[in-house]
Structure formats: C-alpha cells, structure tokens
C-alpha positions in Angstrom: 21.4 -11.8 17.5 18.5 -9.9 19.0 15.0 -10.5 17.5 13.9 -7.9 14.9 12.1 -4.9 16.0 8.6 -5.0 14.6 6.3 -2.0 14.8 2.6 -2.6 15.2 0.8 -2.4 11.9 -2.8 -3.4 12.8 -3.9 0.1 13.9 -2.8 1.6 10.6 -4.4 -1.2 8.7 -7.7 -0.6 10.5 -7.4 3.2 9.7 -6.7 2.5 6.1 -9.8 0.2 5.8 -12.0 2.8 7.4 -10.6 5.5 5.1 -11.3 3.3 2.1 -14.9 2.9 3.2 -15.1 6.7 3.6 -13.7 7.2 0.1 -16.3 4.7 -1.4 -19.1 6.5 0.5 -17.9 9.9 -0.6 -17.5 8.8 -4.2 -21.1 7.3 -4.2 -22.5 10.5 -2.6 -20.7 12.6 -5.2 -22.0 10.5 -8.0 -25.6 10.6 -6.7 -25.4 14.4 -6.2 -24.1 14.9 -9.7 -26.8 12.7 -11.2 -29.7 14.3 -9.2 -28.6 17.9 -9.0 -25.8 18.4 -11.4 -23.6 19.5 -8.5 -19.9 18.8 -8.4 -18.4 17.9 -5.1 -14.9 17.4 -6.3 -13.3 19.7 -3.8 -15.1 18.1 -0.9 -14.2 14.6 -2.2 -10.5 15.6 -2.1 -10.9 16.2 1.7 -11.5 12.4 2.1 -9.3 11.1 -0.7 -6.0 12.8 0.2 -5.9 11.7 3.9 -6.8 8.2 2.7 -3.8 8.1 0.4 -1.6 9.5 3.1 -2.8 6.8 5.6 -2.2 4.1 3.0 1.4 5.3 2.3 2.0 5.4 6.1 0.8 1.8 6.4 3.0 0.8 3.4 6.1 2.4 4.9 5.6 0.6 8.2 4.9 -2.7 6.5 8.1 -2.4 4.5 10.1 -1.5 7.6 8.7 -4.7 9.2 9.6 -6.7 6.1 13.2 -5.5 6.3 13.2 -6.6 10.0 11.8 -10.0 9.2 14.1 -10.7 6.2 17.3 -8.7 6.7 19.7 -8.8 3.8 17.0 -9.1 1.1 17.0 -6.4 -1.5 13.6 -5.1 -2.5 12.9 -4.5 -6.2 12.1 -0.8 -5.8 13.9 1.8 -3.8 12.1 3.5 -0.8 11.3 6.8 -2.7 9.1 4.7 -5.1 6.7 4.0 -2.2 5.4 7.5 -2.8 6.5 8.3 -6.3 5.2 5.0 -7.6 1.7 6.2 -6.9 1.9 9.6 -8.6 4.2 9.2 -11.6 2.2 8.4 -14.8 2.8 4.9 -16.3 5.0 3.9 -13.3 1.9 3.9 -11.2 0.6 1.0 -13.2 3.1 -1.5 -12.0 5.4 -0.2 -9.1 2.7 -0.3 -6.3 2.0 -3.9 -7.0 5.7 -4.7 -7.1 6.2 -3.0 -3.7 3.3 -4.9 -2.2 4.6 -8.2 -3.7 8.0 -7.6 -2.2 6.5 -6.8 1.2 4.3 -9.9 1.1 7.2 -12.2 0.0 9.6 -10.9 2.7 7.1 -10.8 5.5 6.2 -14.4 5.5 6.8 -16.3 8.7 10.4 -17.1 8.9 11.3 -14.5 6.3 13.5 -15.0 3.3 17.2 -15.9 3.6 19.7 -13.0 2.9 20.4 -12.6 -0.8 17.1 -14.0 -2.0 16.2 -12.9 -5.5 12.6 -11.6 -5.1 12.0 -12.1 -8.8 12.1 -15.9 -8.3 9.9 -15.9 -5.2 6.4 -17.1 -5.9 3.9 -14.2 -5.9 0.6 -14.1 -4.1 -2.6 -14.6 -6.0 -4.3 -12.2 -3.7 -1.9 -9.4 -4.8 -2.3 -10.5 -8.4 -6.1 -10.2 -8.0 -5.8 -6.7 -6.4 -3.9 -5.5 -9.4 
C-alpha cells in the first residue's frame, strides 16, 4: 500500500495566524476610532475579516484531507459541507466547528486511527476544549 499523500499545511497555518493578528488589530483600531471619533469602520473591517475566514476554511479543508489520508476508513462526525455551513448557520455554529476540529485532531495523530474507529469514543483534546 502506498503511503498517504499529505499536502503541506504549514503555509496555510502561518497565513491564518497572520490574518488573525490582522483581524485583532483591525478590531482594536475600529473600537478606538469609534470611541474617539464616533466613526464606524465596519465596511473596512469586513475587508480583513472575510479573507481571514476564507483562509481559515481553506486550512481546515486541507487539514481534513490530510486527516483522511492519515486515518483512511474513519468516518468523521460531520459531512464535508458542514466545514463551511457549520460556521454560518445559526445555532449549528456553536458546536459543529469544534466537532470538526476534534475529529481532525483525533484522526491526524501519529499512526492515525484504525478503520472503523468510533470518533465519539476517542479522547478529545483539552486544547480544542479550551478553544471552544
């Protein structure tokens, strides 16, 4: 059996972290401008927020593809469309993103998971729990 094809994830991860820093800086600047001048920068803030969300979803898609390559035969809790819909649908956005990241983390461990593993029974990461 050939080794799984893993796509590089580090460049996207670096981009996502940089975009998060930009979102925090833009949010801070928007808040200060609103407090000092009463201006609203909402439209300009979206110019940073939307690409950041897109970069994060691209990273998530690639991470999930790598998780499938590392642990073939393991069925993830949520279907692929929820990787986007899970962020924008009300109420669902409260638990689906964490579930997707939990599944990716559980199946991306060194050695992977054996086919047919029930991801509900796999121990979840405290780091992901803290992120939630």
